[in-house]
RODO-2510 file (C-alpha; in nm, 4 decimals, decimal comma):
residues 290
     n   res          X          Y          Z
     1     m    -0,0023    -0,0026    -0,0128
     2     e     0,2804     0,2336     0,0849
     3     f     0,4347     0,1609    -0,2457
     4     l     0,1259     0,2282    -0,4387
     5     l     0,0920     0,5626    -0,2416
     6     q     0,4340     0,6529    -0,3405
     7     q     0,3771     0,5927    -0,7153
     8     i     0,0533     0,8066    -0,6924
     9     a     0,2516     1,0851    -0,5242
    10     s     0,5210     1,0680    -0,8225
    11     g     0,2600     1,0551    -1,0849
    12     l     0,0927     1,3794    -0,9409
    13     t     0,4307     1,5432    -0,9539
    14     s     0,4735     1,4429    -1,3019
    15     g     0,1300     1,5264    -1,3779
    16     a     0,1889     1,8878    -1,2478
    17     i     0,4713     1,9355    -1,4959
    18     y     0,2423     1,7645    -1,7807
    19     a    -0,0554     2,0104    -1,6778
    20     c     0,1997     2,2994    -1,7346
    21     v     0,2941     2,1850    -2,0844
    22     a    -0,0747     2,0946    -2,1734
    23     l    -0,1883     2,4621    -2,0711
    24     g     0,0603     2,6088    -2,2914
    25     l    -0,0288     2,4028    -2,5864
    26     v    -0,3932     2,4801    -2,5078
    27     m    -0,3431     2,8473    -2,4911
    28     i    -0,1740     2,8647    -2,8331
    29     y    -0,4346     2,6218    -2,9697
    30     v    -0,7269     2,8316    -2,8525
    31     s    -0,5823     3,1410    -3,0094
    32     t    -0,4653     3,0015    -3,3415
    33     d    -0,6243     2,6524    -3,4008
    34     h    -0,2736     2,5066    -3,4242
    35     i    -0,0436     2,3105    -3,2112
    36     n     0,2916     2,4486    -3,1129
    37     f     0,5369     2,1735    -3,1616
    38     a     0,8242     2,3742    -3,0362
    39     q     0,6452     2,4206    -2,6921
    40     g     0,9150     2,1850    -2,5323
    41     e     1,2214     2,3152    -2,6894
    42     m     1,1148     2,6804    -2,5934
    43     a     1,0647     2,5584    -2,2360
    44     m     1,4084     2,3835    -2,2605
    45     f     1,6006     2,6866    -2,3910
    46     a     1,4338     2,9315    -2,1148
    47     t     1,5513     2,6582    -1,8432
    48     y     1,9020     2,6733    -1,9979
    49     i     1,8725     3,0882    -1,9521
    50     a     1,7710     3,0090    -1,5854
    51     w     2,0706     2,7796    -1,5351
    52     a     2,3111     3,0361    -1,6983
    53     l     2,1585     3,3131    -1,4536
    54     i     2,2071     3,0879    -1,1431
    55     q     2,5489     2,9989    -1,2532
    56     a     2,6118     3,3935    -1,2607
    57     g     2,5428     3,3958    -0,8829
    58     i     2,1906     3,5234    -0,9151
    59     p     1,9702     3,3772    -0,6462
    60     y     1,7275     3,1059    -0,7527
    61     w     1,3794     3,2734    -0,7206
    62     i     1,5212     3,5836    -0,8655
    63     a     1,6491     3,3770    -1,1507
    64     f     1,3122     3,2105    -1,1607
    65     g     1,1318     3,5488    -1,1979
    66     l     1,3713     3,6767    -1,4607
    67     t     1,3313     3,3697    -1,6702
    68     i     0,9524     3,3879    -1,6770
    69     l     0,9951     3,7554    -1,8079
    70     i     1,2398     3,6625    -2,0637
    71     a     1,0414     3,3578    -2,1817
    72     f     0,7463     3,5727    -2,2132
    73     t     0,9024     3,8285    -2,4046
    74     g     1,0770     3,5685    -2,6202
    75     g     0,7177     3,4040    -2,7052
    76     l     0,5618     3,7658    -2,7768
    77     l     0,8621     3,8461    -3,0214
    78     i     0,8196     3,4769    -3,1917
    79     q     0,4388     3,5657    -3,2523
    80     r     0,5012     3,9288    -3,3772
    81     f     0,8129     3,8762    -3,6067
    82     i     0,8031     3,5170    -3,7238
    83     l     0,4166     3,3921    -3,7066
    84     k     0,2228     3,7141    -3,7710
    85     p     0,3309     3,7150    -4,1506
    86     l     0,2002     3,3548    -4,1526
    87     e    -0,1414     3,4269    -4,0379
    88     h    -0,3253     3,3507    -4,3375
    89     a    -0,0671     3,0939    -4,4633
    90     p    -0,1712     2,7297    -4,5359
    91     v    -0,1710     2,4948    -4,2294
    92     l     0,1102     2,2984    -4,3657
    93     a     0,3341     2,6066    -4,3610
    94     l     0,2826     2,6727    -4,0075
    95     v     0,3350     2,3231    -3,9068
    96     v     0,6711     2,3622    -4,0983
    97     c     0,7526     2,6710    -3,9060
    98     f     0,6832     2,5084    -3,5613
    99     i     0,9175     2,2096    -3,6399
   100     a     1,1756     2,4569    -3,7636
   101     l     1,1574     2,6467    -3,4261
   102     l     1,1770     2,3199    -3,2498
   103     s     1,5227     2,2394    -3,4529
   104     i     1,6505     2,5908    -3,4261
   105     f     1,6085     2,6137    -3,0253
   106     n     1,7462     2,2532    -2,9749
   107     a     2,0487     2,3619    -3,2044
   108     i     2,1093     2,6999    -3,0460
   109     a     2,0927     2,5313    -2,6703
   110     g     2,3340     2,2561    -2,7948
   111     m     2,5737     2,5209    -2,9492
   112     l     2,5666     2,7484    -2,6496
   113     w     2,5796     2,5203    -2,3666
   114     s     2,6874     2,1827    -2,5327
   115     y     2,4753     1,8422    -2,5193
   116     t     2,6257     1,7489    -2,1821
   117     v     2,3996     1,6725    -1,9202
   118     k     2,3987     1,9340    -1,6475
   119     q     2,2572     1,9396    -1,2884
   120     f     1,9990     2,1933    -1,2312
   121     p     1,9351     2,3050    -0,8581
   122     s     1,6156     2,2598    -0,6825
   123     p     1,4871     2,5545    -0,4615
   124     f     1,3305     2,3024    -0,2173
   125     p     1,4915     2,1310     0,0650
   126     i     1,6468     1,7674     0,0031
   127     g     1,4425     1,4829     0,1988
   128     d     1,1010     1,3481     0,2556
   129     p     0,8589     1,5124     0,4984
   130     t     0,6984     1,1917     0,5600
   131     g     0,9927     0,9858     0,6585
   132     h     0,8626     0,7082     0,4667
   133     g     0,9752     0,7968     0,1256
   134     l     0,6297     0,8708    -0,0032
   135     i     0,6903     1,1993    -0,1451
   136     s     1,0035     1,4490    -0,1474
   137     y     0,9973     1,8281    -0,0757
   138     h     1,0621     1,9079    -0,4419
   139     q     0,7549     1,7031    -0,5435
   140     i     0,5536     1,8817    -0,3101
   141     g     0,7182     2,2039    -0,4264
   142     v     0,6385     2,1167    -0,8123
   143     v     0,2549     2,0668    -0,7261
   144     a     0,2644     2,3902    -0,5137
   145     v     0,4257     2,6028    -0,7765
   146     t     0,1736     2,4474    -1,0486
   147     a    -0,1170     2,5238    -0,8203
   148     i    -0,0228     2,8828    -0,7462
   149     m     0,0510     2,9389    -1,1219
   150     l    -0,2832     2,8050    -1,2364
   151     g    -0,4698     3,0106    -0,9689
   152     v    -0,3110     3,3277    -1,0968
   153     l    -0,4029     3,2374    -1,4590
   154     t    -0,7590     3,1607    -1,3465
   155     i    -0,8038     3,4864    -1,1661
   156     f    -0,6349     3,6857    -1,4706
   157     f    -0,8571     3,5279    -1,7418
   158     r    -1,1916     3,5664    -1,5126
   159     f    -1,1461     3,8837    -1,3405
   160     t    -0,9253     4,1167    -1,5318
   161     t    -1,0160     4,3252    -1,8481
   162     l    -0,6846     4,2087    -2,0515
   163     g    -0,7749     3,8443    -1,9533
   164     l    -1,1257     3,9099    -2,0726
   165     a    -1,0199     4,0545    -2,3876
   166     m    -0,7914     3,7541    -2,4513
   167     r    -1,0819     3,5245    -2,4117
   168     a    -1,2916     3,7307    -2,6377
   169     a    -1,0258     3,7360    -2,9018
   170     a    -0,9740     3,3492    -2,9070
   171     q    -1,3361     3,2629    -2,9142
   172     n    -1,4773     3,5220    -3,1400
   173     p    -1,1972     3,7175    -3,3346
   174     a    -1,4532     3,9035    -3,5673
   175     s    -1,6932     4,0240    -3,2651
   176     a    -1,3870     4,1120    -3,0594
   177     r    -1,2483     4,3455    -3,3331
   178     l    -1,5857     4,5141    -3,3322
   179     m    -1,5493     4,5736    -2,9511
   180     g    -1,2234     4,7346    -3,0058
   181     v    -1,0026     4,4631    -2,8939
   182     r    -0,6795     4,4409    -3,0696
   183     v    -0,6969     4,0461    -3,1555
   184     s    -0,3504     4,0447    -3,3165
   185     w    -0,2011     4,1713    -2,9843
   186     m    -0,4016     3,9182    -2,7892
   187     l    -0,2608     3,6424    -2,9738
   188     a     0,0996     3,7727    -2,9210
   189     l     0,0229     3,7976    -2,5450
   190     g    -0,1092     3,4376    -2,5614
   191     w     0,2200     3,3151    -2,6956
   192     g     0,4169     3,5191    -2,4498
   193     l     0,2037     3,3571    -2,1667
   194     a     0,2173     3,0002    -2,3136
   195     a     0,6200     3,0312    -2,3383
   196     a     0,6032     3,1675    -1,9610
   197     i     0,4230     2,8720    -1,8462
   198     g     0,6451     2,6249    -2,0336
   199     s     0,9509     2,7887    -1,8585
   200     v     0,7989     2,7113    -1,5445
   201     a     0,7397     2,3473    -1,6442
   202     g     1,1162     2,3402    -1,7539
   203     m     1,2454     2,4760    -1,4337
   204     m     1,0553     2,2293    -1,2308
   205     v     1,1341     1,9333    -1,4170
   206     a     1,4991     2,0046    -1,4741
   207     p     1,6084     1,8736    -1,1036
   208     i     1,4312     1,5508    -1,1798
   209     v     1,5607     1,4574    -1,5359
   210     f     1,8600     1,6857    -1,5522
   211     l     1,9286     1,9539    -1,8084
   212     d     2,0196     1,8759    -2,1505
   213     p     1,8810     2,0077    -2,4971
   214     n     1,6431     1,6942    -2,5375
   215     m     1,4772     1,6872    -2,1851
   216     m     1,1531     1,8132    -2,3170
   217     t     1,1093     1,5785    -2,6030
   218     g     0,9240     1,3059    -2,4168
   219     i     0,7495     1,5368    -2,1472
   220     l     0,5888     1,7461    -2,4595
   221     i     0,4284     1,4076    -2,5824
   222     y     0,3019     1,3437    -2,2249
   223     g     0,1555     1,7076    -2,2236
   224     f     0,0175     1,6753    -2,5658
   225     a    -0,1769     1,3421    -2,4187
   226     g    -0,2770     1,5446    -2,1015
   227     a    -0,4346     1,8332    -2,3448
   228     l    -0,6107     1,5584    -2,5459
   229     v    -0,7602     1,3824    -2,2533
   230     g    -0,8889     1,6872    -2,1142
   231     g    -0,9953     1,8628    -2,3969
   232     i    -0,7414     2,0535    -2,6284
   233     g    -0,9847     2,3597    -2,6499
   234     n    -1,0419     2,3639    -2,2635
   235     p    -0,7577     2,4870    -2,0385
   236     g    -0,8983     2,3459    -1,7121
   237     g    -0,9848     2,0088    -1,8777
   238     a    -0,5956     2,0311    -2,0074
   239     v    -0,4673     2,0596    -1,6523
   240     v    -0,6869     1,7767    -1,5038
   241     g    -0,5761     1,5813    -1,8114
   242     g    -0,2156     1,6349    -1,7397
   243     f    -0,2463     1,5013    -1,3732
   244     v    -0,4756     1,1983    -1,5118
   245     v    -0,1726     1,1020    -1,7622
   246     g     0,0696     1,1579    -1,5027
   247     v    -0,0718     0,9274    -1,2578
   248     l    -0,1893     0,6653    -1,5263
   249     e     0,1705     0,6342    -1,6957
   250     n     0,3415     0,5917    -1,3298
   251     l     0,0960     0,3080    -1,2264
   252     v     0,0696     0,1594    -1,5757
   253     g     0,4622     0,1851    -1,6194
   254     t     0,5438     0,0308    -1,2663
   255     y     0,2849    -0,2604    -1,2603
   256     l     0,2113    -0,3589    -1,6123
   257     i     0,4456    -0,2482    -1,8935
   258     g     0,7799    -0,1376    -1,7325
   259     n     0,9496     0,2036    -1,7201
   260     e     1,0857     0,1441    -2,0790
   261     l     0,7514     0,1724    -2,2403
   262     k     0,6051     0,4516    -2,0538
   263     l     0,6224     0,6835    -2,3642
   264     t     0,4600     0,4111    -2,5844
   265     f     0,1721     0,4367    -2,3543
   266     a     0,1385     0,8197    -2,3752
   267     l     0,1224     0,7627    -2,7506
   268     i    -0,1436     0,4986    -2,7009
   269     i    -0,3337     0,7598    -2,5138
   270     v    -0,2914     1,0004    -2,7957
   271     v    -0,4303     0,7698    -3,0627
   272     g    -0,6990     0,6435    -2,8340
   273     v    -0,8446     0,9703    -2,7392
   274     l    -0,8197     1,0801    -3,1107
   275     i    -1,0240     0,7789    -3,2075
   276     l    -1,2602     0,7323    -2,9450
   277     k    -1,3440     1,0949    -2,8169
   278     p    -1,1631     1,3582    -3,0080
   279     a    -1,3033     1,6382    -2,7943
   280     g    -1,1493     1,4921    -2,4855
   281     l    -1,3248     1,4576    -2,1351
   282     f    -1,4163     1,8256    -2,0977
   283     g    -1,4039     1,9502    -2,4446
   284     r    -1,6943     2,0522    -2,6819
   285     v    -1,7460     1,9317    -3,0278
   286     n    -1,7542     2,2420    -3,2617
   287     v    -1,9847     2,1811    -3,5739
   288     k    -1,9301     2,4055    -3,8548
   289     r    -2,1671     2,4545    -4,1310
   290     v    -2,0384     2,4887    -4,4768
***
């Protein structure tokens, strides 16, 4: 029983990271109707920036905040200068652009910091508060940071003018323009927020998987699976989906298929959801009349 609880706690920790990645994917999807395949690499690159700041002697939490600001600015600039000219381009052109961004971030990170695995510090104490190995302080911290971030985002989108304008621009761009909302800039802010959320996921997972340019490849697949399970158009559902995938892949990997096939299980989830329930658990089916 104790071992089962340990696996569930570990799954919730992984799920918190997957929830961050899934939320970033959903935010871009609801704004553009496209999946950002470079979300994981953007998070990885931001984590390297945080590592460089910490190595320069900047305290962890100051580096944490600076990294979020840098990631937000980077996401905004990517949308304004790279993706804005492609707003009316075919879907295939955008997919190629996302894959190109993925390759560029990976290559630049390898060029600047090498492909050698690096240790990323954790801001939380070492040890287990329960004394039984059920959960570590870092695992508790990851869930807490994720919960705080999601709470701030919920307040932002529900109770602030800018958040409401972003929601309006995503749900009905034409009507939002008539109401004076600058839809193009709302899109850029969405990209900035998605990049900032991804940077948090990267900094939380790096102490667990260690830092290297390929560290987010598998995590992006898990995050994508979480977004699909909860509903690719539903931010709250994507968060729930991230936790569900985190717990399931940990339990299934431990008791049924082994850790080597965990990623395969995530891919099975993706294919299964697309076949059986494309809208996800909390998503809505949109019917378009032509």
